[in-house]
VOBA-729517 format. One record per atom (N, C-alpha, C, CB): x, y, z. Coordinates in steps of 0.05 Angstrom, whole numbers, padded with zeros to 5 digits, always signed. Each point is the difference from the previous one (the first is absolute). Glycine has a CB too. Layout:
// residues N
XYZ;...
// end
This chain:
// residues 276
-00137-00207-00909;-00002-00020+00021;-00007+00014+00027;+00034-00030-00024;-00054+00020+00037;-00009+00012+00025;+00019-00006+00023;-00048-00003-00016;+00057+00024+00030;+00019-00004+00023;-00016-00007+00025;+00033+00033-00021;-00023-00053+00036;-00014-00008+00024;+00005+00020+00022;+00004-00048-00012;-00024+00052+00030;+00002+00019+00022;+00007-00016+00025;-00033+00032-00022;+00054-00025+00036;+00007-00016+00024;-00022+00002+00021;+00048+00009-00009;-00052-00032+00022;-00021+00000+00021;+00009+00017+00024;-00014-00047-00015;-00006+00059+00028;+00007+00015+00024;+00007-00019+00022;-00031+00038-00014;+00044-00027+00034;+00009-00016+00023;-00010+00012+00026;+00041-00015-00026;-00052-00001+00043;-00009+00010+00026;+00003-00022+00021;-00033+00032-00022;+00038-00024+00046;+00004-00019+00022;-00008+00013+00026;+00037-00024-00024;-00056+00013+00038;-00007+00010+00027;+00021-00011+00019;-00050+00002-00010;+00066+00016+00021;+00021-00008+00019;-00012-00009+00026;+00032+00033-00022;-00019-00053+00034;-00011-00014+00023;+00010+00014+00026;-00002-00043-00026;-00016+00050+00044;+00008+00013+00025;+00012-00021+00020;-00035+00035-00007;+00057-00028+00019;+00012-00016+00020;+00003+00016+00026;+00025-00027-00035;-00037+00017+00057;+00000+00014+00025;+00027-00006+00014;-00051-00003+00004;+00064+00024+00006;+00027-00003+00011;-00001+00009+00029;+00022+00008-00045;-00015-00025+00063;+00000+00006+00029;+00023+00018+00007;-00022-00044+00010;+00016+00065+00007;+00021+00018+00009;-00006+00007+00029;+00007+00019-00046;+00014-00014+00063;-00005+00006+00028;-00015+00026+00004;+00040-00025+00011;-00038+00043-00030;-00013+00026+00001;-00027+00001-00015;+00045+00021+00005;-00055-00044-00014;-00024-00001-00016;-00025+00001+00016;+00025-00026-00032;-00048+00018+00020;-00026+00002+00012;-00015-00027-00002;-00002+00049-00012;-00014-00054+00032;-00017-00024+00000;-00026+00005-00016;+00020-00014+00044;-00028+00039-00046;-00024+00007-00015;+00008+00016-00025;-00029+00000+00043;+00021-00010-00067;+00007+00013-00025;-00025+00014-00011;+00036-00034-00009;-00033+00052-00010;-00024+00011-00014;-00017-00023-00012;+00026+00042-00011;-00052-00038+00010;-00018-00021-00007;+00006-00013-00027;-00035+00023+00027;+00045-00007-00046;+00005-00011-00027;+00021-00022+00001;-00013+00044-00020;+00029-00045+00041;+00022-00020+00002;-00007-00023+00018;+00032+00036-00010;-00056-00037+00021;-00008-00022+00018;+00003+00008+00029;+00014-00032-00035;-00018+00014+00052;-00002+00006+00029;+00027+00000+00014;-00045-00020-00001;+00067+00013-00012;+00025-00002+00014;+00002-00027+00014;+00001+00050+00006;+00011-00050+00018;+00003-00025+00014;+00014+00003+00026;+00001-00023-00043;+00010+00001+00053;+00012+00000+00027;+00028+00013+00000;-00026-00041+00010;+00039+00042-00034;+00026+00012-00001;-00002+00028-00013;+00022-00046-00003;-00004+00064+00011;-00002+00027-00012;+00010+00001-00029;+00007+00019+00046;-00024-00010-00063;+00007+00002-00028;+00009+00029-00006;-00034-00036-00013;+00058+00038+00003;+00011+00027-00006;+00000+00007-00029;+00028-00006+00039;-00028-00014-00057;+00002+00006-00028;-00017-00020-00016;+00046+00019+00006;-00055-00010-00029;-00012-00018-00020;+00016+00004-00026;-00047+00002+00021;+00060-00023-00030;+00016+00001-00025;-00017-00012-00023;+00044-00004+00027;-00042+00017-00050;-00014-00010-00024;+00020-00013-00018;-00036+00036+00004;+00033-00062-00007;+00020-00017-00014;-00012-00015-00023;+00025-00004+00042;-00008-00004-00061;-00009-00016-00023;-00005-00028+00008;+00026+00030-00030;-00049-00041+00021;-00006-00028+00005;+00019-00018-00016;-00048+00012+00009;+00060-00002-00029;+00019-00015-00017;+00027-00003+00014;-00024+00015-00041;+00027-00003+00065;+00025-00002+00015;+00023+00014-00014;-00016-00043+00020;+00010+00061-00038;+00021+00015-00013;+00004+00026+00015;-00011-00020-00045;+00036+00026+00052;+00006+00025+00015;-00003+00023-00019;+00030-00024+00032;-00048+00042-00026;-00004+00024-00016;+00019+00022+00008;-00049-00013-00006;+00054+00032-00012;+00019+00021+00007;-00010+00020+00021;+00018-00004-00045;-00045+00006+00048;-00012+00018+00020;-00017-00017+00019;+00001+00039-00032;-00004-00030+00056;-00017-00012+00020;-00018+00021+00011;+00035-00035+00012;-00061+00030-00012;-00021+00017+00012;-00008-00012+00027;-00016+00015-00046;+00015+00002+00066;-00007-00009+00027;-00021+00019+00012;+00046-00020+00007;-00061+00009+00012;-00014+00017+00020;+00014-00004+00026;-00045-00003-00024;+00049+00024+00039;+00013-00001+00027;-00019+00011+00021;+00046+00004-00021;-00049-00019+00043;-00018+00008+00022;+00017+00000+00026;-00041-00021-00023;+00042+00043+00037;+00017+00002+00023;-00016+00006+00026;+00037+00016-00030;-00029-00030+00051;-00010+00007+00027;+00023+00010+00017;-00036-00034-00004;+00061+00033-00006;+00023+00009+00014;+00020+00009-00021;-00007-00032+00039;+00029+00046-00031;+00020+00008-00019;+00015-00023-00012;+00004+00043+00025;+00002-00041-00051;+00019-00019-00012;+00028+00008+00008;-00031-00007-00039;+00050-00012+00035;+00028+00006+00005;+00009+00024-00016;+00008-00048+00010;+00012+00062+00000;+00015+00020-00016;+00019-00016-00018;-00004+00037+00037;+00003-00032-00063;+00013-00018-00019;+00009+00016-00024;-00027-00038+00016;+00041+00023-00034;+00010+00012-00025;+00003-00022-00020;+00024+00037+00025;-00025-00030-00051;+00003-00019-00022;+00023+00009-00018;-00049-00012+00001;+00064-00008-00013;+00021+00007-00018;-00010+00007-00028;+00030-00030+00026;-00013+00043-00042;-00007+00005-00028;+00008-00024-00017;+00007+00049+00007;-00013-00048-00033;+00005-00022-00018;+00029-00009+00000;-00038+00016-00029;+00056+00004+00027;+00029-00007-00002;+00009-00015+00025;+00007+00041-00028;-00014-00031+00052;+00009-00014+00024;-00013-00027+00003;+00006+00045+00022;-00031-00047-00028;-00014-00025+00002;+00011-00021-00020;-00041+00024+00014;+00047-00015-00038;+00011-00019-00020;+00028-00010+00008;-00027+00022-00035;+00043-00004+00048;+00026-00008+00010;-00003-00022+00022;+00018+00046-00010;-00041-00047+00023;-00005-00020+00021;-00014-00024-00011;-00002+00036+00033;-00002-00037-00060;-00012-00023-00013;-00030+00001-00003;+00037-00025+00018;-00049+00048-00013;-00029+00003-00003;-00006+00012-00027;-00006+00007+00049;-00018-00012-00060;-00006+00010-00028;-00001+00031-00001;-00025-00042-00008;+00015+00055+00029;-00002+00029+00000;-00005+00009+00029;-00016+00001-00048;+00018+00025+00052;-00005+00011+00026;-00030+00005+00005;+00045+00021-00001;-00051-00003+00019;-00028+00004+00008;-00006+00029+00003;-00001-00045+00022;-00015+00056-00040;-00012+00026+00004;-00030-00003+00001;+00039+00023-00025;-00053-00006+00040;-00028-00004+00005;-00014+00026+00003;+00010-00044+00022;-00036+00043-00025;-00017+00024+00004;-00024-00008+00017;+00015+00021-00044;-00022-00003+00062;-00023-00004+00018;-00023+00018-00007;+00031-00014+00037;-00055+00003-00038;-00024+00016-00004;-00018-00005+00024;+00003-00003-00051;-00008+00024+00067;-00016-00003+00025;-00030-00002-00006;+00035+00027+00025;-00047-00049-00017;-00028-00005-00004;-00017+00009+00024;+00012-00038-00030;-00001+00033+00054;-00015+00007+00025;+00021+00002+00022;-00043-00024-00016;+00036+00040+00036;+00019+00002+00023;-00015+00012+00024;+00040+00006-00031;-00030-00013+00054;-00011+00011+00025;+00010+00029+00004;-00003-00047+00020;-00011+00063-00004;+00011+00027+00006;+00027-00002+00012;-00046+00016+00007;+00064+00001-00016;+00027+00001+00010;+00019-00020-00012;-00020+00015+00041;+00012-00031-00061;+00017-00020-00012;+00023+00013-00015;-00039-00031-00005;+00062+00018+00005;+00024+00011-00013;+00015-00020-00016;+00003+00032+00038;+00013-00022-00057;+00020-00015-00014;+00027+00011+00007;-00032-00011-00038;+00052-00007+00043;+00027+00009+00005;+00015-00001-00026;-00001-00016+00048;+00011+00039-00058;+00013+00001-00026;+00024+00018+00002;-00043-00009-00025;+00067-00002+00023;+00024+00016+00002;+00006+00009+00029;-00008+00016-00047;+00028+00001+00050;+00009+00009+00026;-00007+00030+00003;+00037-00035+00001;-00039+00043+00024;-00005+00029+00006;+00024+00017-00009;-00030-00013+00038;+00054+00002-00035;+00024+00014-00008;+00021-00021-00008;-00010+00039+00031;+00031-00031-00047;+00020-00019-00008;+00015-00012+00024;+00006+00026-00043;+00002-00051+00040;+00015-00014+00021;+00023-00015-00012;-00042-00005+00028;+00063+00001-00013;+00022-00017-00008;-00008-00030+00004;+00034+00037+00011;-00022-00055-00026;-00006-00028+00006;+00006-00008+00029;+00011-00010-00048;+00010+00021+00059;+00006-00008+00028;-00022+00010+00019;+00049+00003-00011;-00058+00021+00007;-00021+00011+00018;-00027-00015-00004;+00022+00045-00001;-00027-00052-00024;-00025-00015-00006;+00001-00028+00013;-00006+00025-00043;+00029-00039+00041;+00002-00026+00012;-00004+00001+00030;+00032-00013-00036;-00019+00033+00049;-00004+00003+00029;-00029+00005+00007;+00047+00018+00004;-00061-00001-00019;-00028+00006+00005;-00018-00024-00004;+00009+00048-00013;-00002-00064-00007;-00016-00024-00005;+00004-00020+00023;+00005+00007-00050;+00019-00009+00061;+00005-00019+00022;-00012+00009+00026;+00041-00013-00023;-00042+00039+00029;-00011+00009+00025;-00029+00009-00001;+00046+00014+00012;-00058-00015-00036;-00029+00006-00003;-00006+00029-00005;-00008-00037+00030;+00027+00055-00028;-00005+00028-00005;-00006+00006-00029;+00029+00011+00039;-00025-00030-00057;-00006+00004-00028;-00030+00006-00004;+00038-00031-00012;-00055+00022+00029;-00029+00006-00003;-00005+00030-00001;-00011-00042+00025;+00027+00057-00010;-00004+00029+00001;+00014+00014-00024;-00004-00002+00050;+00020-00012-00064;+00015+00013-00022;-00012-00005-00028;+00041-00005+00027;-00061-00013-00028;-00015-00005-00024;-00020+00023-00004;+00006-00051+00004;-00010+00059-00029;-00020+00020-00006;-00027-00013-00003;+00035+00029-00024;-00051-00028+00045;-00027-00012+00000;-00020+00020-00012;+00011-00028+00041;-00022+00022-00064;-00017+00018-00015;-00030-00007+00005;+00037+00007-00035;-00054+00012+00043;-00028-00007+00002;-00012-00005-00027;-00003+00028+00042;-00016-00047-00043;-00012-00007-00026;-00030+00000+00001;+00040-00028-00010;-00052+00029-00014;-00029-00002-00003;-00005-00016-00025;-00008+00044+00024;-00017-00055-00028;-00006-00015-00024;+00006+00016-00025;-00035-00025+00025;+00046+00012-00045;+00008+00013-00025;+00028+00009-00001;-00046+00014-00003;+00061-00014+00026;+00028+00007-00001;+00016-00022-00013;-00006+00028+00042;+00026-00021-00057;+00018-00019-00014;+00029+00007+00005;-00035-00007-00035;+00051-00012+00041;+00028+00004+00004;+00016-00021-00015;-00008+00021+00045;+00026-00013-00062;+00019-00017-00014;+00024-00004+00018;-00016+00015-00046;+00025-00040+00050;+00022-00007+00017;+00023-00011-00017;-00031-00009+00040;+00049+00027-00049;+00023-00010-00016;+00018-00018+00017;-00002+00041-00029;+00017-00058+00015;+00020-00016+00014;+00018+00018+00016;-00002-00036-00036;+00010+00027+00060;+00017+00015+00017;-00014+00018+00020;+00032-00001-00037;-00059+00005+00033;-00015+00017+00018;-00006-00015+00026;-00020+00024-00039;+00028-00014+00062;-00007-00012+00026;-00029+00006+00005;+00047+00006+00018;-00063-00027-00011;-00029+00005+00001;-00013-00020+00019;+00001+00017-00047;-00026-00011+00055;-00017-00017+00016;-00028+00008-00004;+00037-00007+00034;-00056-00012-00032;-00028+00006-00001;-00011+00000+00029;-00005-00021-00047;-00010+00041+00054;-00010+00002+00027;-00025-00017+00005;+00019+00045+00002;-00029-00044+00022;-00024-00015+00008;-00026+00013-00011;+00024-00016+00041;-00045+00000-00044;-00026+00011-00006;-00003+00008-00029;-00003+00015+00046;+00016-00029-00065;+00000+00007-00028;-00008-00024-00017;+00036+00034+00009;-00052-00028-00030;-00005-00019-00022;+00010+00014-00025;-00041-00021+00023;+00059+00007-00037;+00011+00012-00025;+00004-00022-00021;+00023+00036+00027;-00022-00026-00052;+00008-00017-00022;+00029+00006-00007;-00048-00001-00019;+00063-00020+00015;+00029+00004-00007;+00005-00014-00027;+00013+00002+00049;+00001+00012-00066;+00010-00012-00025;+00030+00002+00002;-00041+00013-00028;+00054-00036+00022;+00029-00002+00005;+00013-00017-00022;-00007+00007+00050;+00033-00004-00053;+00015-00020-00015;-00002-00026+00016;+00032+00035-00019;-00036-00057+00005;-00006-00025+00013;+00026-00014+00009;-00041-00005-00028;+00054+00017+00048;+00024-00011+00012;-00003-00001+00030;+00028+00019-00038;-00023-00042+00050;-00003-00003+00028;+00027+00006+00014;-00036-00035-00007;+00042+00061+00008;+00026+00008+00011;-00004+00025+00017;+00025-00019-00040;-00025+00015+00066;-00004+00021+00020;+00022-00002+00021;-00050+00000-00008;+00062+00022+00014;+00020+00001+00022;-00013+00015+00023;+00039+00000-00032;-00043-00015+00054;-00013+00010+00024;+00020+00014+00017;-00035-00037-00001;+00030+00063+00007;+00019+00016+00015;-00007+00003+00030;+00008+00025-00042;-00034-00026+00048;-00010+00003+00027;-00028-00012+00002;+00029+00042+00008;-00035-00056+00014;-00026-00014+00001;-00014+00003+00027;+00018-00032-00034;-00013+00054+00049;-00015+00006+00024;+00002-00022+00021;-00031+00027-00028;+00053-00042+00028;+00003-00021+00020;-00012-00027-00008;+00001+00036+00033;-00014-00038-00056;-00011-00026-00008;+00023-00019-00006;-00042+00022-00019;+00039-00048+00025;+00022-00019-00003;+00005-00009-00029;-00009-00015+00047;+00015+00034-00064;+00005-00007-00028;+00029+00010-00007;-00050+00002-00012;+00061-00016-00008;+00028+00007-00008;+00001+00028-00012;+00008-00049-00009;+00014+00063+00016;+00007+00025-00012;+00022-00004-00020;-00014+00025+00042;+00016-00005-00061;+00020-00002-00022;+00014+00027-00002;-00028-00035-00025;+00041+00043+00047;+00012+00027+00001;+00023+00003-00020;-00013+00003+00048;+00030-00023-00051;+00022+00003-00019;-00010+00004-00028;+00029-00028+00031;-00046+00009-00040;-00011+00002-00027;-00016+00025-00004;-00001-00050-00003;-00015+00057+00023;-00018+00023-00002;+00015+00027-00002;-00034-00026+00025;+00054+00029-00007;+00016+00024+00000;+00016+00004-00026;+00003-00003+00050;+00004-00020-00063;+00015+00002-00025;-00016+00012-00023;+00026-00040+00016;-00053+00039-00013;-00017+00010-00022;-00017+00024+00008;-00001-00047-00018;+00001+00054+00043;-00018+00021+00010;+00009+00028-00008;-00011-00030+00038;-00008+00047-00045;+00004+00028-00005;-00008+00014+00027;-00010-00003-00052;+00029+00011+00067;-00005+00010+00027;-00005+00030+00000;+00029-00036+00019;-00051+00044-00032;-00007+00027-00004;-00030+00003+00001;+00041+00008-00028;-00052+00017+00029;-00028+00004-00002;-00011-00009-00028;+00004+00038+00033;-00029-00045-00033;-00014-00007-00025;-00010+00026-00012;-00014-00046+00017;+00022+00052-00042;-00005+00027-00011;-00021+00001-00022;+00047+00010+00012;-00058-00033-00018;-00020+00000-00022;-00027+00012+00011;+00022-00041-00021;-00036+00057+00004;-00026+00010+00009;-00020-00022+00002;+00011+00044-00022;-00029-00041+00041;-00022-00020+00003;-00019+00003-00024;+00004+00001+00051;-00017-00023-00058;-00021+00001-00020;-00026-00007+00014;+00032-00014-00037;-00053+00030+00032;-00026-00006+00011;-00019-00004-00023;+00009+00027+00042;-00019-00052-00045;-00018-00008-00022;-00023-00016+00011;+00039-00001-00032;-00060+00015+00042;-00022-00014+00012;-00017-00016-00020;-00002+00036+00035;-00012-00056-00026;-00017-00015-00017;-00020+00019-00014;+00004-00041+00030;-00010+00035-00055;-00017+00018-00015;+00015+00020-00018;-00033-00005+00036;+00060+00004-00034;+00016+00018-00016;+00018-00016-00019;-00001+00035+00037;+00013-00021-00056;+00018-00013-00019;+00028+00013+00004;-00038-00009-00034;+00058-00008+00037;+00027+00011+00005;+00021-00020-00008;-00018+00027+00038;+00039-00017-00053;+00024-00016-00006;+00018+00001+00025;-00004+00009-00051;+00003-00028+00068;+00013+00001+00026;+00030-00005-00003;-00042-00016+00021;+00050-00001-00039;+00028-00008-00002;+00006-00005-00029;+00001-00019+00047;+00021+00030-00057;+00008-00002-00028;+00027-00015-00002;-00026+00042-00012;+00033-00052-00012;+00025-00015-00002;+00025+00015+00007;-00023-00025-00035;+00022+00052+00034;+00024+00015+00008;+00006-00004+00029;-00010+00034-00035;-00010-00042+00051;+00003-00003+00029;+00004-00029+00009;-00028+00040+00004;+00020-00059-00020;-00001-00027+00010;+00001-00020-00023;-00025+00014+00041;+00029-00040-00036;-00001-00019-00021;-00028-00008-00009;+00043-00017+00017;-00063+00032-00008;-00028-00005-00008;-00015+00026+00000;+00001-00047+00018;-00024+00047-00030;-00018+00023-00001;-00025-00007+00016;+00018+00015-00046;-00029+00005+00060;-00025-00004+00015;-00018+00024-00004;+00023-00028+00034;-00048+00022-00041;-00020+00021-00004;-00026-00007+00015;+00020+00010-00046;-00032+00009+00059;-00026-00003+00011;-00020+00009-00021;+00016+00009+00048;-00034-00027-00055;-00020+00005-00021;-00028+00003+00013;+00028-00025-00034;-00044+00042+00021;-00028+00002+00008;-00017-00002-00026;+00011+00030+00040;-00029-00050-00040;-00017-00004-00024;-00030+00000+00007;+00038-00027-00020;-00053+00038+00002;-00029-00004+00002;-00007-00028-00012;-00009+00050-00004;-00016-00058+00007;-00007-00026-00011;+00004+00000-00031;-00034-00007+00038;+00044-00015-00048;+00005-00003-00029;+00025-00015-00005;-00024+00043-00007;+00032-00045-00019;+00024-00014-00008;+00024+00018+00006;-00025-00025-00036;+00046+00013+00047;+00023+00015+00010;+00023-00004-00019;-00015-00005+00047;+00030+00027-00053;+00024-00002-00017;+00024-00007+00018;-00019+00034-00033;+00032-00056+00026;+00023-00009+00015;+00026+00010-00013;-00025-00041+00016;+00047+00043-00001;+00026+00007-00013;+00008-00021-00020;+00013+00025+00042;+00003-00016-00062;+00011-00019-00019;+00025-00013+00012;-00018+00027-00039;+00014-00047+00056;+00022-00013+00014;-00005-00030+00001;+00007+00041+00028;+00016-00056-00027;-00002-00029+00001;-00009-00010+00028;+00035-00003-00035;-00028+00018+00056;-00008-00008+00027;-00012+00024+00015;+00036-00036+00001;-00060+00033+00008;-00015+00022+00014;-00011-00012+00026;-00012+00023-00044;+00020-00012+00066;-00011-00008+00026;-00023+00018+00006;+00045-00017+00017;-00069+00006-00017;-00026+00015+00004;-00010-00006+00027;-00011-00002-00049;+00010+00022+00067;-00008-00003+00028;-00024+00018+00005;+00047-00013+00015;-00072+00003-00017;-00023+00018+00004;-00004+00006+00030;-00021-00019-00041;+00018+00044+00048;-00004+00009+00027;-00029+00004+00007;+00045+00021-00001;-00061-00018-00019;-00029-00001+00003;-00012-00006-00028;+00000+00033+00039;-00027-00038-00040;-00013-00007-00025;+00000-00030-00005;+00014+00045-00018;-00025-00052-00006;+00000-00028-00009;-00005+00000-00030;-00017-00016+00046;+00023-00007-00058;-00004-00001-00029;+00008-00027-00011;+00008+00049-00002;+00003-00049-00023;+00007-00024-00013;+00025+00004-00017;-00048-00015-00001;+00064-00006-00002;+00023+00000-00018;-00003-00024-00018;+00030+00021+00035;-00034-00015-00061;-00006-00021-00020;-00021-00019+00011;+00047+00004-00017;-00067+00006+00030;-00023-00016+00010;+00003-00011+00028;-00007-00011-00047;+00031+00013+00059;+00005-00010+00027;-00004+00023+00020;+00033-00035-00017;-00047+00030+00038;-00007+00021+00019;+00024+00008+00017;-00047-00017+00002;+00050+00043+00003;+00019+00010+00019;-00014+00018+00020;+00037-00002-00034;-00025+00006+00058;-00012+00017+00020;+00022+00012+00018;-00042-00027-00001;+00034+00045+00018;+00019+00012+00020;+00013-00022+00016;-00028+00041+00002;+00054-00039+00003;+00014-00020+00015;+00015-00020-00018;-00033+00006+00036;+00028-00005-00062;+00014-00018-00019;+00026+00013-00008;-00044-00018-00017;+00061+00002+00003;+00023+00010-00015;+00003-00018-00024;+00023+00019+00042;-00022-00007-00065;+00002-00015-00026;+00025+00008-00015;-00050-00002-00002;+00061-00018-00012;+00022+00005-00018;-00011-00002-00028;+00035-00018+00032;-00034+00040-00047;-00012+00002-00027;+00020+00008-00020;-00044+00012+00021;+00036-00012-00047;+00014+00014-00020;-00018+00020-00014;+00031-00040-00007;-00019+00057-00010;-00016+00021-00012;-00022-00008-00018;+00040+00027+00004;-00041-00053-00011;-00021-00010-00018;-00025-00008+00014;+00035-00014-00030;-00036+00015+00056;-00023-00009+00015;-00023+00021-00002;+00030-00025+00032;-00054+00016-00031;-00023+00018+00001;-00009+00003+00029;-00015-00014-00048;+00022+00037+00059;-00007+00005+00028;-00025+00018+00001;+00049-00004+00014;-00069-00005+00000;-00025+00015+00002;-00006+00006+00029;-00017-00021-00042;+00010+00046+00048;-00009+00008+00027;-00031+00001+00000;+00043+00026+00008;-00055-00040+00012;-00029+00000+00002;-00010+00022+00019;+00001-00049-00008;+00018+00063+00020;-00007+00022+00019;+00025+00019+00001;-00032-00030+00028;+00029+00054-00018;+00023+00017+00003;+00022-00014+00015;-00030+00041-00001;+00054-00039-00009;+00022-00017+00010;+00026+00017+00004;-00020-00040-00023;+00033+00035+00045;+00028+00009+00004;+00018-00024+00000;-00015+00041+00026;+00038-00040-00039;+00018-00022-00001;+00029+00009-00003;-00036-00028-00020;+00054+00012+00031;+00028+00004-00004;+00009-00017-00024;+00008+00011+00049;+00006+00002-00068;+00011-00014-00023;+00030+00002+00000;-00042+00010-00027;+00055-00032+00028;+00030-00001+00000;+00009-00014-00026;+00002+00000+00051;+00019+00012-00062;+00013-00013-00024;+00030+00003+00004;-00039+00010-00031;+00054-00026+00017;+00030+00002+00002;+00009+00025-00015;+00004-00051+00004;+00019+00061+00004;+00012+00023-00014;+00009-00007-00028;+00015+00018+00044;
// end
């Protein structure tokens, strides 16, 4: 008796423009002209309105984001959330002198950190790291962090809307010092930086580090081998091609499974994310 072969699954995720006070009115051409309000993020979501376990974003900054922190799964679930939030940043473009704030320059007590957050001196205690295109930083839960001005990056994260804002440069938004200090690791960030420029192949993040895997792939034109996974977030950073006959291009994000036939029509760099 002939066994049936399950049909492949693919879905072009829908981009949603998200207004932010630190965003931009002019976006890269592949995302349209922008508008009257500053757009800080583009979220790629399912048209079926099903919340996926991962969220892929593009982030565009004209000013610094708040200094913030995210809880881990255990803390988030105790608060009634499905899971916490860990994320990774891949720098696509940046202005000269652009920085990311990741961790502290030296260990601090919660009392000293709270005082610095309230009087603004926390800005000088964050470790602001200079960045260039191709730099990647994984932000585990509990890491105090901020994205600086003049940056375009791709972010892959656990799909949880849980952020504790610790300091916001005087902008009139709510702070969450009690919740944030309860989960913050008030120490320097000790992970080595990863530099994976477009045109290279690199396993950026593995399941030992996070609840998902992320790889930068580089392909020549032709049929592409996908991971054997039920859910694959395919984010092309250049190139174009087809998935089971449907066209894809730079600026898209697709949710696939390993049975899809992915073809590159030109040399392509792409981020591939799968669950751990």
